[in-house]
C-alpha positions in Angstrom: 16.0 -1.8 24.0 19.3 -1.6 22.3 19.6 -0.7 18.6 20.9 -4.3 17.9 18.0 -5.9 19.6 15.5 -3.6 17.9 17.1 -4.4 14.6 16.8 -8.1 15.3 13.1 -7.7 16.2 12.4 -5.7 13.0 14.2 -8.4 10.9 12.1 -11.1 12.5 8.9 -9.2 11.8 10.1 -8.6 8.2 10.5 -12.3 7.7 7.1 -13.0 9.2 5.4 -10.5 6.9 7.3 -12.0 3.9 6.0 -15.5 4.8 2.5 -14.1 5.2 2.7 -12.4 1.8 3.9 -15.6 0.2 0.9 -17.6 1.7 -1.5 -14.8 0.6 -0.1 -14.8 -3.0 -0.9 -18.6 -3.3 -4.5 -18.0 -2.3 -6.5 -17.0 -5.4 -9.2 -15.4 -3.2 -6.8 -12.9 -1.5 -7.9 -9.4 -2.4 -5.4 -7.2 -4.2 -5.8 -4.6 -1.4 -4.6 -7.2 1.2 -1.6 -8.0 -0.9 -0.8 -4.3 -1.3 -1.1 -3.8 2.5 1.3 -6.6 3.2 3.8 -5.3 0.6 3.6 -1.9 2.1 4.2 -3.2 5.6 7.1 -5.3 4.4 8.7 -2.2 2.7 8.2 -0.1 5.8 10.0 -2.7 7.8 12.8 -2.9 5.3 13.2 0.9 5.3 13.3 1.0 9.1 15.9 -1.8 9.1 18.0 0.1 6.5 17.8 3.3 8.5 18.9 1.6 11.7 21.8 -0.2 10.0 23.0 3.1 8.7 22.8 4.6 12.2 24.9 1.7 13.5 27.4 1.8 10.7 28.0 5.6 10.8 29.4 5.6 14.4 31.5 2.6 13.7 33.0 4.2 10.5 33.6 7.5 12.4 35.3 5.6 15.2 37.7 3.8 12.8 38.9 7.2 11.5 40.3 8.2 14.8 
């Protein structure tokens, strides 16, 4: 899997977790622990997306210097 396709897949999963979190927030019976787990999952995905974007940007920036 290329970095770009992996990045796209992570972004898709991030959006899905974001939607799931919004639905859970609207449900008064959703336990706080469930909300916390969804928030943590969303943050982990965001961190991974950021890390991959930085990996992609660094080689591009280095190539433009030459």
